[in-house]
C-alpha positions in Angstrom: -27.3 83.8 43.5 -30.2 82.8 45.1 -29.6 82.7 49.0 -31.8 79.3 49.2 -29.7 77.6 46.6 -27.5 74.9 47.9 -23.9 74.9 46.7 -22.1 71.8 45.4 -20.0 71.3 48.6 -23.1 71.5 50.8 -25.1 69.0 48.7 -22.1 66.6 49.1 -21.8 67.1 52.9 -25.8 66.6 52.9 -25.4 63.2 50.7 -22.4 62.0 53.1 -24.5 62.8 56.4 -27.3 60.8 55.0 -25.4 58.0 53.9 -23.9 57.9 57.3 -27.4 57.8 58.8 -28.6 55.2 56.8 -25.4 53.0 57.8 -25.9 53.8 61.3 -29.6 52.6 60.9 -28.7 49.3 59.2 -25.9 48.6 61.8 -28.3 49.2 64.9 -30.6 46.8 63.0 -27.8 44.4 62.7 -26.9 44.6 66.2 -30.1 43.8 67.7 -30.6 41.1 65.3 -27.1 39.6 66.3 -28.0 40.1 70.1 -31.3 38.2 69.3 -29.4 35.4 67.6 -27.1 35.1 70.6 -29.8 34.8 73.1 -31.5 32.0 70.9 -27.8 30.2 70.4 -27.4 30.4 74.2 -30.9 29.0 75.0 -30.4 26.4 72.4 -27.1 25.3 74.0 -28.8 24.9 77.5 -31.1 22.7 75.9 -34.2 24.9 76.1 -36.6 23.6 73.3 -38.8 25.5 71.2 -40.2 27.4 74.0 -36.9 28.9 75.4 -38.6 32.3 76.3 -41.2 30.6 78.5 -38.4 28.5 80.0 -36.9 31.5 81.3 -39.9 32.1 83.5 -40.5 30.4 86.8 -43.9 29.0 87.5 -46.9 31.5 87.4 -44.6 34.5 86.4 -45.4 36.8 83.6 -44.3 39.9 82.0 -46.7 42.8 82.2 -46.6 45.6 79.0 -48.2 48.8 80.5 -48.8 51.6 78.6 -50.0 53.0 75.3 -48.7 51.2 72.3 -48.1 52.0 68.5 -48.5 48.3 67.4 -51.5 46.0 68.0 -51.5 43.4 70.5 -51.4 40.8 67.7 -48.1 42.3 66.6 -46.8 42.3 70.1 -47.8 38.4 70.5 -46.0 37.7 67.3 -42.7 39.3 68.6 -42.9 37.5 71.7 -43.3 34.3 70.0 -40.2 34.8 68.0 -38.5 34.9 71.5 -40.2 31.4 72.4 -42.8 32.9 74.8 -46.2 31.5 75.2 -49.1 33.6 74.6 -50.1 33.6 78.3 -46.7 34.5 79.3 -47.6 38.1 78.6 -50.3 40.5 79.7 -51.0 43.6 77.9 -52.5 46.6 79.6 -52.4 49.3 76.8 -55.6 51.2 77.2 -54.3 54.6 78.4 -57.5 55.1 80.5 -57.6 51.9 82.2 -54.1 52.2 83.1 -55.1 54.9 85.6 -56.7 52.1 88.0 -55.0 49.2 87.0 -51.5 50.5 87.8 -52.1 50.2 91.5 -53.3 46.5 91.5 -49.8 45.1 89.9 -49.4 41.6 91.7 -46.2 39.7 92.6 -46.6 37.1 89.6 -45.1 39.7 87.1 -41.1 39.1 86.7 -40.8 42.3 84.4 -43.0 45.2 83.5 -42.3 46.9 79.9 -43.6 50.4 80.2 -44.8 52.2 77.1 -46.4 55.9 77.3 -48.3 55.9 80.8 -50.5 58.4 82.5 -48.3 60.5 84.9 -51.2 60.4 87.6 -52.8 57.0 88.5 -54.7 56.0 91.5 -52.9 54.9 94.7 -49.7 56.4 93.9 -48.9 57.8 97.1 -45.9 60.2 97.2 -44.6 59.1 93.7 -44.4 61.3 90.7 -45.4 58.8 88.6 -46.1 55.1 88.0 -42.7 54.3 86.3 -40.6 56.2 89.2 -42.5 54.0 91.8 -41.7 51.1 90.2 -38.0 51.9 89.6 -37.5 53.2 93.0 -39.4 50.2 94.9 -36.9 47.6 96.5 -39.4 44.6 95.7 -40.6 45.5 92.1 -40.2 43.7 89.1 -37.6 44.2 86.7 -38.2 47.3 84.6 -37.9 47.9 81.0 -38.5 50.9 79.1 -39.9 50.6 75.7 -38.4 53.9 74.1 -38.2 55.2 70.5 -34.8 56.4 68.8 -35.9 59.8 69.9 -35.9 58.7 73.3 -39.7 58.9 74.0 -41.7 56.1 76.1 -43.3 54.7 72.9 -44.2 50.7 72.1 -43.1 50.2 68.7 -42.0 47.1 67.0 -38.1 48.2 67.5 -38.5 49.5 71.0 -40.8 46.4 72.1 -38.0 43.9 70.3 -35.3 45.8 72.2 -37.1 45.7 75.6 -37.8 41.9 75.1 -34.1 41.1 74.1 -32.9 43.0 77.2 -35.4 41.1 79.3 -34.2 37.7 77.9 -30.6 38.7 78.6 -31.4 39.6 82.3 -33.7 36.3 82.6 -30.6 34.2 81.2 -28.5 35.6 84.0 -30.8 34.8 86.5 -31.2 31.4 85.2 -27.3 30.7 85.5 
């Protein structure tokens, strides 16, 4: 028998494993969708009209998306609109080369930062090993959200951006209550 041939038992196990992986992926998508619907329902119960995401922000507060992305800004704007945010509620700094100088100029107007892939070394970082560690360990920094892929990499994709916004909305709701 050929050493590379797969036995019927091995083939059955592989098919079962693939079915479980597909089932898990579907469940994760349903779970994110259910959480998103829960956030929408809670906002509607609080009489937050069509811009419920926007209404979670205080005057002049914004959300910063910092880091390289796998999706374009139009797609990110579309996703933020699904949560009821206005276009000017978010600032997107996604040019990897510009992040090096921008990161040291983050203002106090940001209520949250959603991080994608960022350079390790940026200007005026001081003793910090990277921009993310600087803001995670700072006492007065905005809320930090990592946009991580299923593999755990910092990567802004539709799924990771959606999950970060969902988590942020949940935290903003808690703050509002």
